[in-house]
Structure formats: structure tokens, C-alpha cells
C-alpha positions, 0 to 999 in steps of 0.5 A: 349498925346505925350511923349518926345523923350528919348533914353534909353540904358543900358550898361551891362558888365561882373560883374568885380569889379573895386576894392576889396570892396564888400559893396553896394557903396562908396563915390565919393571921396572915403571918407566922402562924401558917407554915413558916415552921415547914411546908405541907407535903404539897409544898405549901409555904405561908407568905408573911407579908399578907394582911388579915384574911377575909371570912371565906364563908362571907358571900360579900368576899366572892367565895360562893354560897351555892350548896350541894350534898357531899358524902363521907368516904368509907375507910380502908382497913386490913385485918391482921389475924393470928394464925398461930398454933395456939388459936387451936386451943379453946378460950380457957387454954385447953384443947377442947372445942370450940377453939378460939379459931372457931369462935373468932372466925365465926364472929368475923363472918357474922360482922362482915355479913352486916357491914355495908359493901362500900367498906374496903377490907382485906385480910393478912394472916400471920405467920405466913401459912405457906412458909417453912419458918414459923416466924415469917410474915407475908409481904402482901395480904392474902386478901387485898384491901378492896370493897367488901362486895368483892372481898367478903367471900374471899375473906371467908374462904381464907378463914375456912382453913385451920392453923397448923402451928406456928409462932406469933410474929406480931411485930413484923406482921404489923410492919408488913400491914403498915407498908401495904396500907401506906402503898394503898391508893384510897381516899378514906381513913386507913388503918389496920386491926391486929388480932392475937391471942398472945404476945410476941414470940419471934422478936426477943428484945425490948428494943423491938417492942419500943421500935414498933410502938414508935412506928405505930405513932409515926404511921398514925400522926405522919401518914394517917394510918391508925392501928387497932388491936384486939387481944383474944383472952390476952392483955399485954403491953405490946398490943396496948402500945400498938393501940395507944401509939396507933391513935386508938386508945380505948379510954383516957386513963389506959396506959401503953405499958399496961402489963407488968408481967409480959414486957420483953426484957433483958434485966430487971431494970427493964421491968416496972411495978414490981416485976422481975425479968424471967425466962418465958420457958422454964426449960431451954427449948433447943433452937428457940431464942431465950425470950425473957419477959417481966413477971410478978408485977402489978398490971394497969389498964390496957388500951386495946380491945379484949375478948375474955374467955367467958364472953369470947365470941360476943366480946370479939364481935362487939369490938369488930363492929365498933371498929368497923363503924369507925371506918364507915363513919370516918371524918373523911369527905369527898371534895368535888371540884366545883362547876369548873374542875379545870380551875380547881386550886388546892390552895383556895379551899376552906372548911367550916363545921356548924353544930346545931344551935351554934355559930360556924367554926372555920377550921384551919388546915394543919398537919397536926392531927391532934388539933381541930383542923382539916387536911387533904388525905393525899396529894390527889386533893380528892378528899379531906379529913377533919381531925382533932377532938372535933371529929368525934363530936362531928360523928356523934351529933347533927352538924353541917360540914361546908367547904368553900372554894375561891379564898386562900386556905387558912393555915394553922 
């Protein structure tokens, strides 16, 4: 696994303010383009009565020009892995060997053996292997998220067991995983990887699927927790939507409702592209909910990773390697406090990105992760994230990332 060439610099100066504003940032035009629409989490409020901002990177404005190296911050990811009974089948759906569990756990161990120790990773199996109800999920992962140097062997140990039955509570497992990541104190990119060989079998309402997709979107856009999904010989709208709304669609043309044939439904009106609402069980199962899903329609392009029956292990391994690399190469950077850490002011930080052969692009701070901008990863102000399309470009080529302290933060 190779990392892209990326030059990282931090420009630090004596904390000389370029104006008399001591608040944590003002709008790019000095007025209504700042945070007048609402404060950032640290209480930043744009002041409408200041004039045009000086260039924060111009040494004549007293913002410093001394450069020292800084580094990307490795991310934290929780693997949410299917422990249901169907994982004991072979990839073609039969009872042969090797099973999906054998192949998938082998792929995980192979990938983790090559991933650097500083990636933070944990494991959550679903359903809860210790619960009597096969739809229960754990509230805490079996292996807490931490540096792979300490969790690699724990993950391998947990994966040495074999599923002994159980349903597939993807929705509630995702919620439990998000809650854990939101409570995690770590500066880098946070995310979960949901891996399943099928669809939801515990929640039977379309509203549940729609709700969890909405939660994936909120966790991504509002809290910066991304959601990846991998279907082990399985393509369905639940996994596709988790990836799409979780901020990790595989292509620009994929659609969240990619499968016309598995969407949970109540009536035919819930279905699309020619599908009709039918029971998933040809015969009633005593004690089991009557789960109905759309069937008989035309499928579209899904947004999640898939591992087909023909290339099951290799495709799953390639997906995990690609996802792990994204957390290693995230656009999160350390934010040193300068030569006088006690004078650090979170409202006097500015960020610039310079690509080879181009002029520097000064980024504004924003809560909107979809635009070229930056933001703090937490209210500890110990790291920043560069967000929007510029992040992908930053990771794919040579660039210089500069941070200057001492001028009021430009807000967009």
C-alpha cells in the first residue's frame, strides 16, 4: 500500500493579530459571508462591521513565514462485521467449503498484516454472539478502536470463532457503531465499514431503512463520521444507501436505491422500476415477522463495494485495502500551537494549499464538508480537516499545505 507524494508544511509566526478582532473568525468579505447564518460549534460569530481582510499569507501583514513540517493524522475506523448464520455458507450459497466466513476473515487478516500500526481500528460483530435474541447488537465493540499495533491480534482472535446462527441486524448495528465513533476522542478521520452477505432481517419497515440512511447522512455531514459498506456477494439498497448517504459512493453515477428487488415495503407503491411488494418467506415462519420486500424489478448501479462469488476473497481484500488507505491518507492534519502555545488563538488560524505550478489557494473555514474549505476536527483544536473536492486532489498529487497563525480566520 503506497501513499501519494504530499509535502506538508506549517507556517508559524509570532501571534501578531492583523486587526483588533479577538473573535474566532470573520467572513471572507468582512460581512455577510461569514457565520451570520449561525455559529460554528465553538461559538464563532462573524462581525459585520470589519473591512476587507489582508492576505493571511503575506509576511507584510505580520502573520509569520517560518515553515516547519507537520503530518497527516491517521484515521479511526470500526469494522462492523456480519456474524449471522449465512456466513457459514459458501459464496455460491451452498453448504460447501471454504465458507464466506473463512474467506472473508482470511482477507481481513491479510490486509491488517500490511496496514501500518498507526491506523486506529476496532471490530464489532453483529448480531451479538453472546445474546439469546439473534437480533440483538452490542453497545460496545468486541475490540475497541485503537492503534493496530495493539488491536491487530485482538481482531484476529475474535475472528477465529465461527458464526453459530443468528439474523442480520444491519440497521441497529450501524447505529451502535456510529454511537461508538461519535464518543471516540480521536483527531483523525472517523468512519465505520459495514460488511454483510445479505440484507436486513430484523427491521421490517421501509421507514427503518429510510431513517438509517438519514442518520448516515447526518453522521457524515454534521459529525464527520463516514460510512463504507461492503456486500459479500450481495447488492442491495440498504448497503448502497449507507454508502451513498454516508459520503462514500463508489461512482458518480450510482444510486442509493439501486436494487428494485430487495427494498423493504408494505405495498406495491413502495417499490420502483417495475417491482412489486412480496413476502420474503414463501411460507409463514412461526414467531418471525412477515418481512416484505420489492421483487421482480430492474436493478441499477449500487454505491457500495461488492465481492462476487467468483472473486470473493480477492475482491473483498481489494475493497478493504482501498478503504484502509483512505483512512491513512485522510485530509486531516496536525495543528501545532506555534512557539508560544499559551497564546494560541483558534480564531486566528488560516489554511492554504498550493499545487505544483499553481498559485496558493487560501481556504476558508466552513461547516459544509461539501465545499473546498477546512474546519477543526474537534473543539480541542489539535487538528484540522481539509474538505470538499480539493481533498481528493490533494491526496492524488504533490501539494504544499500551509497553516499560518495570527490573522483572523477567513470564514465561508
